[in-house]
N, C-alpha and C positions, 0 to 999 in steps of 0.2 A: 805550323806545317811540319812536314816530316824532316826529322834530322836523325842521323845515325851515329851513336856514340859507343856501340858495342865493340869490344876488342876483337882482333882478327882471330880466325880459327887457329887451333894449336899447331898445325903444320905450316902456318904462315902463308898459305895460299890466300888469294883475295877472298874476302867475304862476298857472298852472292845473295842478292835480294831479287826475287821474282816480282816485278812491279807491273801490274796489269790493270786495265779498266774492264769491268764485266757488268753484264746485266744480271738480273735476279736468277737466271738459269745457268750462270757461269759460262755463257757463250761470249765469244770475243770478237766476232765480226760485226763491228759497229754499224756498217752500212746496211745490215739486215734487221736492226732493232726497231721496235716501235718507239714512238716519241714519248718524251716525258712532258706531261702537261705543264704549260707555262714556262718551259725552260728551253733555251736554244742548245742544241747538241754541241755547238762550237764552244759554248761556255763550259760545258762539262769536260770537253777535250782539253781546253786551256787549263782547267783545274788539274787534270792528270799530269800535264807537263810541269806545272808549278810544283806539284809534289815530287816529281822526278828530279827537278833541279835541287830541291831541298835536301836530298840525300847526300849531295856532294860527291857522288861516285865518279870514278875515272871515266866511265862511259857505260854504254849499254851493248848487249849482245842480242841479235835477232837473226832470223832465218831468211833465206832467199825470197820466199813467197811474200813475207812482210814488206821487204824492201823493193820488190820488183816494180811497183808503180813509180818509184822515184829514180830508177836507173834509166836515164834518158840519153846516155851517150851512144856513140856508134862503135861497132866492132872494127878495129883497125890495128893491124900488126905494123908498127913503125919500122920493123927490120933492125938489122944491126947484130951486135954480138949476142952470144947466148946469155940469157938472163940468169940471175941467181935463182937456184931451184928451191932454197929453203926459206928465205925471207928477204924482204926489201922494206926499208924504212924510208917513208917519204918525208917531205918537209911538212911543217905545221903540225907535227905530231904532239906538240904540247897542248893542242886543243883537246876538248873532250872527245872521246872515241866513239865512233859508230862501227861496231864490229859485226860483220855480216858473214854468216856461214853459207858458202856457195861452193860446195865440193866440185861441181862440174864446170865452174867458171862460165855461167850463163849470163851474168849481169855485166853491163857496160856503163861506165860513168863518164861524165864530162870532165871532172877534176877530182882531186883528192879531198875536197872540202864540200860537205853537204850540210846546209843550214847551220854553219858555224862549227861543225864537227868533222874530225879527221876520219876518213874512211880507212878501215882495216879489213881487207878481204881474207877470209879463211878458206883455203882451197884444198882440193884433193890432190893426190900425188900424180894423177894422170893429166892434169891441166896442161895444155900445150904451151910451148915456149912463146908463141905469138901472143897469147893472152897475158902472160907475165910481162912481156915487153910493153904491151899496151898499158897495163896498170902502172908500171914503173915510169913510163913516159908522161903520165898524168899525175905523178907524185902521189900515187895511192899506195899505202903500205899493204903488204900481203904476207901471210904466213902459210906455208905449204905443209899440210898434215902428212905424216908418214903413212897414214891409212885413209881409205876412202870414207869410212865412217869416222867422223871426227870425234876424238876422245876429249871430252870437256876438261878432264884433269890436265892433259897436255896443253890445251888452249889457255887455261888459267895460268899455268906456269909460264907460258910464253908472254902473256900479257903482263905478268908481274916482272919478268926479266927485262923485257924490251921497252915497256911503256910505264913501268913503275906503278902498276895497278894494285891497290889494296882493297878496293870495293868496286864491284861491277853489278850492274842491273841486267837481269835476263828479262826480255820483254816480248817473248813469243816469236812465232806462234806456239800453239799447243805442243807441237812435236819437239821444238827446241826446249820448251819448258820441261817436257817429259824426259828429254835426254839428260838434262842437268839433275832432275829429281831422281832418276834411276841411279845416277852415279853418286848420290848422296852429297851433292854440292850446293844445294839450295839451303841457305841458312834461315831464310825468312820469306814469307809471302806478304806483299803489300798490295792490297786490292782496293781500288776505287770502285765501289759498287753504286750503280745508279738505277733508278726505277725504270727499267726497260726489259723487254723480252724478245728473244729470237724465236725459239720454239721449233725450228725446223729439225727434222730428223737428219742426223749426220752433219749438223753444223759444227763449225770449229769450236772446240772447247778450251778451257783454261789449261788443262794438261791432257795430252794425248800419248798414251803408251800402251803396249800390250801386256805390261807386267802388273802384277798385283801390288797395291799400295797398302795392304792390310798391316804391314809392320811399321808404318809411319806413325809418329806421335806428334800432333800439332797442339800448340797452346796459344791462347789469345794473349797478345801483348797490349793492344790498345784498340779502342773504338773511338772515332771522332766524327761527329756530324758536321758536315761542311755545307757551304752554300750550294745552290743549284740542285737541292734535294739529293745530294750525294753523301755517302758514308765511306770513310776511310778505315779499313780493317787491316790490322797487322797481326800476323801469326808467326810464331817461332816454330822451326822444324827441328825435332830432336835429332841431332847429328849422329848419335850413337846407333840408333835403330834404323836410320834412313840409308846407311851406306850399302850400296849395291842391292837395293830392294829387288825382289823377284820371287 
């Protein structure tokens, strides 16, 4: 299974691997795929998570849309003193991290632990105090971005400083993957490809960005045939030519 032994990037930021499961058409909305004959989709999903754990990353980074189905808490301002406007560090932050980009503060959680992972919310500068108090009262860590469009360079620096991150996984959706790729911060793609198709026009893709990717250089690191008719593909991203593509 996947292990990661590469050295950190020269500027000591955390290494970033974009780890995704895709069909043959690089679409990522699993709920809309056709079936793989003779294979349960749950077995393929379990395989994805097994690969994910094998990297030994500090945690993963995802967007609001990806995590919305799991945010089952109620909105509630507990009141009290003005909250910290830059960051709050909750308890249990030694657990693996589930870092969620939610600039407008739309998600609400029951607690700071989700499936054994510590929630870290990444918020925009205009999120109201009441939402910050809600997160802090539930021991959810948060980082408040200085800009509404979250800078992935800033985010990685914060995760390294406050959570000791040296390797993070970026796991979608396509807009989040595109944000990190545009910034030249994805060092590798790890793709679990399964025999399935979506085919819908406008369906969610592996990477979604308005910028050209013609300057990128990818190179194959490994191919591994796995059970459940899946293939694990790993591609290195040339860091020198990927910085600030456009």
